[in-house]
Each structure stands twice: as C-alpha cells, then as structure tokens.
DOVEX-295776 format. One record per atom (N, C-alpha, C, O): residue in one letter; x, y, z. Coordinates in steps of 0.001 Angstrom, whole numbers, padded with zeros to 6 digits, always signed. Layout:
BEGIN
aXYZ
...
END
This chain:
BEGIN
x+124681+117028+134269
x+123397+116812+133634
x+123544+116488+132154
x+122798+115667+131619
x+124505+117130+131490
x+124691+116884+130064
x+125063+115426+129823
x+124608+114821+128852
x+125888+114859+130701
x+126289+113463+130536
x+125081+112537+130678
x+124970+111555+129943
x+124186+112830+131602
x+122999+111996+131770
x+122131+112016+130524
x+121604+110982+130114
x+121982+113189+129921
x+121195+113266+128692
x+121833+112445+127587
x+121138+111791+126809
x+123160+112479+127519
x+123871+111704+126496
x+123677+110212+126723
x+123471+109456+125774
x+123743+109794+127971
x+123545+108378+128279
x+122118+107965+127932
x+121897+106893+127370
x+121156+108814+128268
x+119765+108523+127927
x+119561+108434+126430
x+118836+107567+125944
x+120198+109327+125704
x+120090+109316+124245
x+120719+108044+123680
x+120177+107447+122750
x+121853+107629+124234
x+122491+106397+123777
x+121587+105192+124041
x+121506+104273+123227
x+120910+105212+125189
x+119970+104140+125488
x+118838+104098+124479
x+118405+103022+124068
x+118359+105269+124079
x+117304+105342+123066
x+117785+104762+121742
x+117058+104024+121076
x+119019+105104+121365
x+119575+104566+120122
x+119715+103051+120201
x+119430+102345+119234
x+120153+102556+121351
x+120314+101108+121524
x+118973+100402+121388
x+118900+099328+120791
x+117914+100990+121931
x+116583+100406+121789
x+116150+100371+120336
x+115553+099393+119885
x+116449+101437+119598
x+116093+101482+118174
x+116828+100394+117397
x+116240+099738+116537
x+118107+100203+117695
x+118884+099179+117000
x+118349+097794+117339
x+118203+096948+116456
x+118058+097561+118617
x+117520+096258+119020
x+116184+095988+118327
x+115927+094865+117895
x+115344+097002+118222
x+114060+096845+117539
x+114272+096534+116061
x+113559+095711+115488
x+115242+097186+115451
x+115531+096943+114035
x+115994+095502+113818
x+115593+094855+112851
x+116824+095014+114705
x+117306+093632+114589
x+116149+092651+114758
x+116055+091671+114020
x+115276+092906+115715
x+114108+092037+115911
x+113235+092011+114663
x+112785+090951+114228
x+113002+093191+114095
x+112168+093256+112887
x+112807+092499+111734
x+112109+091863+110944
x+114109+092562+111634
x+114798+091845+110561
x+114619+090353+110693
x+114511+089638+109697
x+114589+089884+111928
x+114466+088455+112165
x+113023+087966+112046
x+112791+086768+111888
x+112073+088859+112117
x+110671+088501+111964
x+110326+088413+110486
x+111050+088909+109622
x+109201+087770+110226
x+108716+087740+108851
x+108431+089172+108409
x+107776+089936+109118
x+108923+089515+107248
x+108731+090875+106742
x+107295+091095+106307
x+106728+090305+105552
x+106729+092161+106788
x+105399+092602+106358
x+105357+094109+106530
x+106052+094661+107383
x+104559+094762+105739
x+104483+096220+105876
x+103970+096614+107263
x+103061+095989+107809
x+104576+097667+107815
x+104125+098208+109088
x+103991+099706+108937
x+104645+100319+108094
x+103154+100279+109742
x+103008+101731+109734
x+103483+102238+111086
x+102887+101953+112125
x+104559+102990+111047
x+105130+103557+112263
x+104973+105072+112188
x+105383+105700+111211
x+104387+105642+113209
x+104164+107085+113248
x+104756+107646+114535
x+105009+106916+115494
x+104966+108932+114533
x+105419+109620+115747
x+104286+110500+116233
x+103717+111280+115469
x+103966+110369+117498
x+102906+111182+118079
x+103470+112546+118451
x+104675+112769+118336
x+102629+113444+118888
x+102992+114851+119094
x+104273+115046+119898
x+105073+115920+119564
x+104484+114274+120927
x+105667+114482+121758
x+106878+113683+121278
x+107890+113632+121977
x+106798+113063+120110
x+107953+112425+119491
x+108079+110929+119722
x+108991+110306+119176
x+107204+110339+120504
x+107274+108901+120763
x+106818+108129+119531
x+105803+108465+118920
x+107571+107096+119171
x+107218+106271+118018
x+106129+105287+118410
x+106126+104743+119515
x+105208+105071+117484
x+104103+104145+117720
x+103843+103375+116437
x+103845+103959+115353
x+103619+102072+116546
x+103297+101242+115391
x+101791+101001+115409
x+101231+100536+116401
x+101153+101327+114288
x+099706+101119+114182
x+099423+099641+113962
x+100210+098939+113327
x+098323+099180+114476
x+097923+097793+114295
x+097685+097461+112832
x+097334+098333+112037
x+097876+096202+112483
x+097728+095776+111085
x+096352+096077+110511
x+096226+096385+109325
x+095327+095992+111341
x+093971+096192+110843
x+093398+097563+111201
x+092205+097802+111015
x+094229+098455+111708
x+093766+099809+112034
x+093412+100547+110743
x+094175+100484+109779
x+092280+101240+110701
x+091881+101956+109476
x+092947+102949+109008
x+093164+103111+107807
x+093599+103600+109944
x+094647+104569+109582
x+095817+103868+108902
x+096371+104366+107923
x+096186+102695+109439
x+097297+101933+108863
x+096958+101481+107452
x+097781+101597+106545
x+095755+100971+107266
x+095338+100508+105938
x+095338+101651+104932
x+095756+101482+103787
x+094867+102814+105367
x+094827+103967+104462
x+096238+104434+104098
x+096514+104734+102937
x+097128+104494+105090
x+098500+104923+104811
x+099241+103915+103940
x+100011+104308+103064
x+099019+102625+104166
x+099654+101609+103321
x+099170+101722+101881
x+099965+101595+100950
x+097873+101958+101688
x+097334+102118+100336
x+097922+103356+099666
x+098251+103327+098480
x+098055+104437+100423
x+098648+105651+099880
x+100103+105423+099473
x+100530+105853+098402
x+100848+104755+100323
x+102249+104461+100004
x+102365+103585+098762
x+103232+103799+097915
x+101485+102605+098667
x+101515+101731+097497
x+101231+102515+096223
x+101878+102284+095202
x+100274+103437+096267
x+099965+104221+095069
x+101116+105157+094710
x+101374+105394+093530
x+101804+105686+095706
x+102973+106525+095431
x+104069+105692+094781
x+104697+106131+093817
x+104302+104493+095302
x+105339+103624+094728
x+104977+103214+093305
x+105838+103191+092425
x+103717+102895+093080
x+103281+102526+091730
x+103463+103683+090752
x+103915+103480+089626
x+103118+104881+091175
x+103278+106050+090318
x+104744+106314+090026
x+105100+106678+088905
x+105581+106135+091007
x+107023+106350+090816
x+107595+105321+089842
x+108388+105654+088962
x+107184+104082+090012
x+107680+103025+089120
x+107233+103255+087679
x+108023+103070+086754
x+105987+103654+087478
x+105498+103878+086120
x+106146+105100+085495
x+106368+105133+084285
x+106450+106096+086299
x+107130+107293+085790
x+108594+107057+085489
x+109133+107644+084551
x+109250+106204+086272
x+110669+105931+086076
x+110903+105053+084862
x+111957+105134+084232
x+109933+104214+084525
x+110109+103297+083413
x+109813+103928+082061
x+110221+103388+081032
x+109109+105062+082037
x+108690+105598+080748
x+109310+106877+080496
x+109073+107483+079451
END
C-alpha cells in the first residue's frame, strides 16, 4: 500500500509540473489559485469577485513593500 501512495504522489507532482510548463508557455497574466478545504487546488475565474479582490490585495501589498524597501 505504501508503494501505491508513493506512485500516486508522484503522479500528482507530475501533473503539477505539467501545469507549470503549460502556464509558462501561455501568455502571462495574474491568476488566483486557492486550495479548498480538502486540499484540492482551484483557479478562480478572471472575473470572479473573489479573484479581483485578492488580486487587488496582493497588488497593494506589493506596492507597500516596494515603497518601504526604497525608502
């Protein structure tokens, strides 16, 4: 059973790597990826209110960090 779990985990890692390669080849744009309660990754739609709010929050954090690092 332990070997099966390891193989399943390796398959999960392979899927993550394949997804990363696909994203690299696509036009870069901000995405919001969240994990739901049971650990499954989910990408929010570009126009989802939650995605827009999280992107705005991230942008304000980055802006604050940049202004603090420069002064």
